[in-house]
matplotlib code that plots the C-alpha trace (Angstrom):
import matplotlib.pyplot as plt

x = [102.2, 103.8, 100.9, 98.3, 100.2, 100.3, 96.5, 96.0, 98.1, 96.3, 93.1, 94.0, 95.3, 91.9, 89.8, 91.8, 91.2, 87.1, 87.2, 88.7, 85.7, 82.9, 79.3, 77.6, 78.1, 75.9, 76.4, 75.2, 73.9, 74.0, 72.0, 73.5, 73.8, 75.7, 72.6, 72.3, 69.2, 69.7, 71.8, 71.1, 72.6, 74.6, 74.4, 76.3, 74.1, 74.5, 73.3, 74.9, 74.3, 71.0, 70.2, 68.1, 67.2, 65.9, 66.0, 64.2, 64.2, 64.1, 61.8, 58.7, 58.5, 60.7, 64.5, 67.4, 69.7, 73.4, 76.6, 79.6, 83.2, 85.1, 84.2, 84.1, 81.2, 82.0, 78.5, 77.1, 77.1, 78.8, 80.6, 84.0, 82.2, 82.8, 80.6, 78.4, 80.7, 81.0, 83.7, 82.0, 81.9, 78.4, 75.8, 73.8, 70.1, 68.3, 66.0, 68.9, 69.4, 73.4, 73.3, 73.3, 76.2, 77.0, 76.1, 72.4, 69.8, 66.3, 64.6, 63.4, 60.2, 60.2, 56.7, 54.9, 56.6, 60.2, 60.5, 62.0, 61.9, 62.9, 64.7, 66.6, 68.8, 72.1, 73.0, 76.0, 77.9, 79.7, 81.9, 84.3, 87.7, 89.9, 87.1, 86.3, 82.7, 83.7, 82.6, 85.6, 88.2, 91.2, 89.2, 86.0, 82.9, 79.6, 75.9, 74.4, 70.2, 69.0, 66.4, 64.4, 63.8, 66.1, 64.8, 66.3, 67.7, 69.3, 73.0, 75.2, 72.6, 69.1, 68.3, 68.0, 69.0, 71.6, 72.8, 70.9, 72.5, 75.3, 77.2, 81.0, 81.6, 85.2, 87.5, 88.6, 84.6, 84.0, 87.1, 85.7, 82.3, 83.5, 85.9, 82.6, 80.9, 82.7, 82.7, 78.9, 79.1, 81.5, 79.4, 76.3, 78.4, 79.5, 75.6]
y = [-80.8, -77.6, -76.2, -77.6, -76.2, -72.8, -72.8, -73.8, -70.8, -68.4, -70.0, -69.6, -66.1, -65.1, -66.6, -64.3, -61.3, -62.3, -62.8, -59.3, -57.8, -57.4, -58.5, -57.1, -54.9, -53.5, -49.6, -48.5, -45.2, -42.5, -39.3, -36.0, -37.5, -40.5, -42.8, -45.8, -45.4, -48.8, -50.2, -49.7, -53.2, -52.6, -55.6, -55.8, -56.6, -56.7, -53.5, -51.2, -51.4, -52.7, -50.7, -52.5, -49.7, -50.2, -47.6, -46.2, -42.8, -40.4, -37.4, -38.2, -37.1, -37.3, -37.0, -36.7, -39.5, -39.1, -40.9, -38.4, -38.6, -39.2, -41.7, -39.8, -39.2, -36.6, -35.0, -33.4, -31.6, -34.6, -31.9, -33.8, -36.2, -33.8, -33.1, -35.8, -38.6, -37.2, -38.9, -38.1, -34.6, -34.2, -31.9, -32.5, -34.2, -37.0, -34.7, -32.1, -33.1, -32.8, -34.9, -36.6, -37.1, -41.3, -40.7, -39.2, -41.3, -41.2, -39.6, -41.8, -41.4, -42.0, -42.8, -41.0, -43.5, -42.3, -45.7, -46.2, -49.9, -49.6, -51.1, -48.6, -49.1, -47.1, -47.9, -45.9, -47.2, -50.5, -52.4, -53.6, -52.2, -50.1, -48.6, -45.3, -45.2, -47.7, -47.0, -48.8, -46.2, -45.1, -42.6, -44.4, -42.9, -42.1, -42.1, -39.4, -38.2, -35.3, -33.1, -32.3, -33.9, -33.3, -31.4, -33.4, -30.0, -27.0, -27.2, -28.4, -30.3, -30.2, -27.9, -30.6, -28.9, -29.9, -33.6, -35.6, -38.8, -40.6, -44.2, -44.8, -47.0, -48.1, -50.9, -51.2, -51.7, -54.3, -56.4, -56.3, -57.6, -60.2, -61.6, -61.9, -63.8, -66.5, -67.4, -67.6, -69.8, -71.9, -72.1, -73.0, -75.7, -77.5, -77.3]
z = [-3.4, -3.4, -5.0, -2.5, 0.2, -1.5, -2.3, 1.4, 2.2, 0.5, 1.6, 5.1, 4.4, 2.6, 5.4, 7.7, 5.9, 5.5, 9.4, 10.0, 8.8, 11.0, 10.0, 13.1, 16.1, 19.0, 19.8, 22.9, 23.1, 26.2, 27.0, 28.2, 32.0, 31.0, 31.3, 29.1, 26.7, 24.8, 21.9, 18.1, 16.7, 13.3, 10.5, 7.4, 4.5, 0.7, 0.3, 3.2, 6.6, 8.8, 12.1, 14.3, 17.2, 20.2, 22.8, 25.6, 27.8, 24.7, 24.7, 22.8, 19.1, 16.2, 16.3, 13.8, 13.4, 12.0, 11.9, 13.1, 11.9, 15.1, 17.7, 20.9, 23.1, 25.6, 27.5, 27.8, 24.1, 22.2, 20.3, 19.9, 17.6, 15.0, 11.8, 10.1, 8.5, 4.8, 3.0, -0.5, 0.7, -0.3, 0.8, 3.9, 3.7, 2.4, 0.5, -0.8, -4.7, -3.9, -0.8, 1.2, 3.6, 4.0, 7.6, 6.9, 8.3, 8.2, 11.3, 14.1, 16.2, 20.2, 21.0, 24.1, 26.7, 24.6, 23.2, 19.7, 18.3, 14.6, 11.5, 9.2, 6.1, 5.6, 2.0, 2.1, 5.1, 5.7, 9.0, 6.7, 7.1, 4.9, 2.8, 2.2, 3.9, 6.8, 10.3, 11.6, 10.5, 12.6, 15.0, 14.7, 14.3, 16.5, 16.3, 17.3, 18.2, 18.2, 19.8, 16.8, 13.6, 10.6, 8.0, 5.2, 3.2, 5.7, 5.8, 7.2, 10.0, 8.9, 11.3, 13.9, 17.2, 20.1, 20.5, 23.1, 22.8, 21.6, 21.1, 19.9, 17.1, 17.1, 16.4, 20.4, 20.8, 17.9, 19.3, 22.5, 21.5, 19.2, 21.8, 24.2, 21.4, 21.4, 25.2, 24.8, 21.7, 23.4, 26.4, 24.0, 22.6, 25.7, 27.1]

ax = plt.figure().add_subplot(projection="3d")
ax.plot(x, y, z, "-o")
ax.set_aspect("equal")
plt.show()
């Protein structure tokens, strides 16, 4: 009986640890004027993070997309988000032979109406807490969109111009979203 209780306790503790990790969160992005542009959903997958991007109001054309080291989006320049997220201290650029930063992501393209509807993969990133490449570190991280495309090579940021949009990725935001989901699930269950 004692072994059975110990096993149940261990399972309970382990399941609590599993639930503590996020598997999905939505990040709202804002432009330099503080207007919402839409969301980027981050989804934990076996081979990194999947990003589902649904944005509008961007200038048409190709733009750089990066994860930055601090979860602070203070406009209009978003400089407090720091440099690109780079826990392995690599060079910048998806095309660089010594790259890339964990926060280097493929460019996005806004159509003639300023809309981006895309899916990307970020193989070096996770939402799992306590891991070096986790976006949910103590200070959080941020997703930044730049005015121009990232050339994939130029140090330190791909010669991609000014930061024009930002979204905070923080543990507080993740917890807030997690709590929001529970009532809607309960609501659906009672219908």
